[in-house]
C-alpha angles and dihedrals in degrees: 000000000000119000094013128116114199117212133194106042111160124207119250100228135175087265089082122074114191139130099224141355132187087202094073124105115244094267090048091234098116146021121242093237131344119328115212126177104202090176104053105014105029090138090065095051098087094053094041089052094048093046090048094050089051089050096051093046090053093046092049092049091049090050094060 
């Protein structure tokens, strides 16, 4: 969309193991938002959330 800056994309890395996701961008390089796996990778959630919040705050500040 014109005039819109999306924030909060999250990289699709080799840390994630899945068959399919509707949350991936068209090129499959990023998730639209933070991807958490509370069933298989719950121990990584707190760190991912903290990193994502920091990322969003930085992106927002830079967009002003």
